[in-house]
N, C-alpha and C positions, 0 to 999 in steps of 0.2 A: 206949687203946692198950699192944701191946704189944712188947718189942726183942728181932728174932735176936742184939744184940750188945749192949753197950754203945753201940756204936757206929752203930747202924740200930736203929732207932723206925718200927715199921711196926702195920698196925692188923686184926683179923680180919676174917675174909669170908666171909659164904654164903651157902653153895647152895639148889637150890630144896628138895631133898631132903637136909635139915639142917632145915627149918623143919614145922608146924602151925597149924592157924586154931583158936580158942577159939571152941566155940557163945557164944551170948548167952544171954538170960535169954527170946529170945522166938524163935519161926520164922514163919512165912508161910505160909502157901497160893503152890504153885510159878506157881501161873494170875498171884498178880500178880507174876512176875518176867517185869524185863526185861532182855535180856541186849548191848541192839545197840550199835555203837556208829555213831561220823561221824565220817568223813575228809574235809575237804573237804566240801562238799556232797553229800556220799552217806552212808548210811546201811544196816548193812548191819545183819541180824535177828541175826548170826552174829558172836559178834568173832573169826574166824579168817581169817587169812589162810597160803595155802600161799604156800611161797619158791618163790624163780624158781632153780629146780634143772631140768634137762635130766629126771630122774628123778621128777617130783616136777605139773610143770606142762607140758600139750600143750595147742594154744587146745582142741581136747574137755575135758578136765576143769578150762580159766576159764571155762568153759562154765557144766557141772553145778556146780562151786563159788559161782557167779553164782545157781541156780538155786534153793539153799538159802539165800541166804542170805549165802555167806561172799568170799572174795573169791580171787581163783589170777594170780597175778605171772608172768609168760613173760619168759625173759633173752635179753636183743637180742645175748648176745655165746654162746649156746646152740650147738645140736645143730639146734632150728629154725630157726633162722637163716641157718645154714650149707646147708642141704640142702633142693630144694624135697619132697624124701622122705628122712624122718630112721626109720625104720622099721627100716630096711637097717642103718642105723649104728647105732642103738638094740641091735639083736640083736646089732652087732658085740660092742660094747661088754658087752653081759649076757654073752656066750659067753664069752668073752678070761680067762685064765688066772689066779692070783692072785698071780702072778711079771710078769706081764706088763698087767697092766690101764694101769698108767699110763703108758706108753708106745704102748700102743694108742691111750689116748684122745689122746695132746699131737698122737700124727697124723691124728687125726680132725679134733683142734676145728686145724688148724689151715688146713684151707677157710675160704679168707674168709668174710666177712660179708655180704652181700648184700642193696643198700639193699631192693629189689623183695620180698624174702620179710618185712622188716616190717611191710612197710606189707600184706602179703598174710596174715598171721598176727593182725594187730589185725582187720582186716576177718570172716574167720574167725569172732572171737571174737565182732561187733558183729554181725554177720548175722543172730545168733541173740537177739538182743536183749540181752544181754547186757554186762556191765562188764569193759572191757579196761585192764588195768595191763602195763603194759612195765617192763624195769629194766636198768639199764646202769650201767656203772664211771664213773667223774667221766672219765676218761680220755677215754671216746669218749662225753660227754654230747654236748655242743659239738655236736655231727655226726650223734647219732642222734636225739638229743630235737627237733626241731624236724619230723625223719620221723617219728616216733610220733605226736607232736601234730595233725600235716598229717592223718596216715592216720587219725583218729577215736580215740585213746588219752584214753583221761577218768581215770586217774593215771600217775601217772612215778616209776618209782622211782629213787632216787639212791644207789648204796650200793657200798662196797666190803668190807673187812675191819676197816678207821678209816678216818671221818670225820672230820675236827675240825674244828670253826671255819675255824681257820688254816693253812695249809700253806703250807712257804716253802719253791724251786727255785730257784735258780741263773739254769732253762735259761729261765724265763718261760712262758708260759702258761700259765696257773696259771687251770683253770677260778675264776669266782667264781661263788658257791654265790646268796647274792643274785640278783643279778643271773641267772640263769639259773631262778631257782625265777618270777621274775616276768616271764621273759623265756618263761615255757611258758606262763601264761595254765592250765593244770590244775592238780589239788591234785598234790605232790611229798615224797612223804614219804622225807628220805633219816638215811641212819646207815654202818656201825653204828657206836656210840659206848658210852661207859661214861660215868660221872662226872655231878655237877650242872654241873661248868663247862662241857662239850662240850654236856651236851643244851643248854643255856638258852642256847649260841650259839648253833649252830647254829637252834631257836627265832626266833632273833632276828634272821639272817639269813632267818625267811620258808617253814622247814619246813611241811609239811600237818603232817608226821605225824615221831617218828624212832625209830628202830629201834635197843634194845639189848640187846646181847650180843656181846661178842668170845672167838666161840673153844669155845661150852657145847655146838652143834650135833655131831651124833650122828654126820657121817662127817669132821666137822672136825677138824683136825690142828694149825692153829694156836698155841693152845699148849703143843703137843709140841715144834714147826717154832720158833715165836718165841719162846716165853715169855711171851707179856704176855697177861690176863686178867684176869678182876674176875665169879666167882662168881655167877647170878644175882640170887638176893635179893638182896644187898648193890648189886650193877648197880640191879637196877630202882627198886627205891626210892628210891635215889641221884636219878637222873632226873626221880623221882617229884616230888621234893623242887624242884627245877627248873620241873617246868611249872607247880606251885600258885606257884609266883614269878613265873614271866610272865604266869599268866593274874592275879594278887594285882595285876601293873603293866597290864596289858596290857588286861588286858578278855576275854584269847583264848583259848580251850581246846585246845590243842593232844595231841591225844593221843601216848603213847607208846606204843610194838609193844616188847613182849619179843620174843628173836628170839633162839631153840636152846633146848636144854638140859630142854624138857620132850618127854618121852614120850610117860606116858596124861594122862588129861583130871583127875589128880588135878593131875601136875604143872603144868597149865594155871590154873585155882584158884590154884594157891597165887602165881602169873605175877600173875596179874590180883590177890591180896591184896594185894598185895606191893608197886603202885602201878601196874600195866601195864594199861591200857582196850581192851586186843586181844593174841593172839598172831600168831606166825611160825610155822611147823613146817612143816618137808621128811619127815623123817622117820614120825609120823603119816600122812603122805596116801600118802607111796612105796608103804606097805604093803597100798593099794586094788587089787582086781580089776584097776581100769581103768588106773591108771600105767604111766606110757611108759616107767619103768624097769625094767618087767620082773620087779618084784622085785629087784630093787637099787637100793641109794640114796647119788647120789655128790656130794660136794660143788662149787662154781661154782669154785672153785682148784684142785681133784684135776689140772683137764690143764693149768694149766700150766706153762709151756714154762722158766724156769727156774729157780723154787721151787714143786715141788708142796708146797697147802700141805691136803690134804684126803686120801680112802681114798676105798674104794669096797666099802660095806658091804652083807653079806645080809639085807634087809629082812625080806625073803617078803611073802608076803597073809591078810590076816587078815579079806578081807569085800569087800562095794563100795561105792565111796567112801557111799554115801547112808548105810549101815549104819555105816560112820565117821563120816559128820557129824549123824546124828540118829538113825541104832538103823531096827528093830530090833535089839538087844546081842545076840550069842549067846556073847560071852565074858565072864567076872568083871574083868578087871583092867585097865580103862581107855582100852582101844582103840577102842571102840565106844560109839558117842551120847553124844558128845565133848557138843553142847547141852544133851544133857540131863541132864548127871552138872552143869553147867554150872549148870541149870537148879535140881536141889534142893541142891545145893549153895548158896549163895545163898539155899533158901530154908530152909534145917537152921541156915543160922547169920544169919538173922531178919533179912535186908538185901532187897532189891525190884532197887537198879543195878547196874552193880558203879560207878559212885561212891560206893555205899554200901558197897560192899565192902571199897574202900580202908582203912576207918577199921575193921574188924574187928581183934580181938588175936592179933597175931603172935606164938610160942612158935618160942624154939628147941628142937626136939626129935630129937637126933640118932636115937634108937631110934623111929620112928614106922614108920616101915617093915619093923622086925622083930619089934619085941614081939606079945608073944602068938603068934607065925606060923610057929611051931616047925614044924607038921606042914606048914605050904603049903610052908615052906621043900623041905624032903627030899623031898615029894610033886611038887616043883616045878607048882603047883595057883595060880593067885588071884595073891596077890602073890609069891612064891613064882618065879615066873616068870621 
């Protein structure tokens, strides 16, 4: 515990860029490593979920991710369900100036959501034999959840900036998470949250997995606008403790998914090491040549008509979705072959599975990314980019 004054006790939180993983006394063959994760009844060979953002996932990307063993989530409040042909709309967002993009997006996102397009997008994914996952905020979930389920959605993501086990409102009409999860009859991933009590509370209400992270995303401005958040390494480790307690109490292992704050494969591996079972990423996938954002990336709350909490950032393109997920890598700083990096890291650390990875030693290492890297930094190469 620390003091910011003699009247206020606080404690230190750690981000993923402040920690490192210590190798053990053994290494293993990479071919013996299994990085798969199971969510509900679905198993994914790559523990990567692409965020429900319009710059990241459309039906095509969702299908391609499923082919490689990952998962993509379509945003039911996004462009895909407001416009039958979303391409011109995405082009307008990409073309907007830095000064105007928020107002442009606010205008474009005023178009009503069309239930028939929810059905159409899910069927576009399912027609290719892929796993269809969709996302909604709690305010719209009671309406959109049954539509998505009946259209054939395999996984539903109930997501907001923060979802707590308890919500108080004088207006009533509060979504009962436990009843919703039961009614959906498909796995429901719930988030976002941070902390031990919130995580175990959501698990007790029926979440099939819990999203961990408030404000660390590349395009998110929640921490600047609202002043809330917990650094990811700390948030994930606390949630992992809640998952383990819930497992000991019930025998049910509920995965936790680190959402945001990860730019390269090393960040993702450290998120898994401090306790996550999978990662949800936006900007790394938005950099794919096939991504709908056309080299740009923005958050779900960017077009909010009352209080935008996100920005549009230029992420550029670094290669195909295949290169980003499974390689072969053409760059040397962790933006390609995420799955291969995960496998090699686990093998180097001497563990076979992600659950074994949770037990590796983690050290505080604020100089991890800069120690000995003076030439890379000066020449903007490798870890100096």
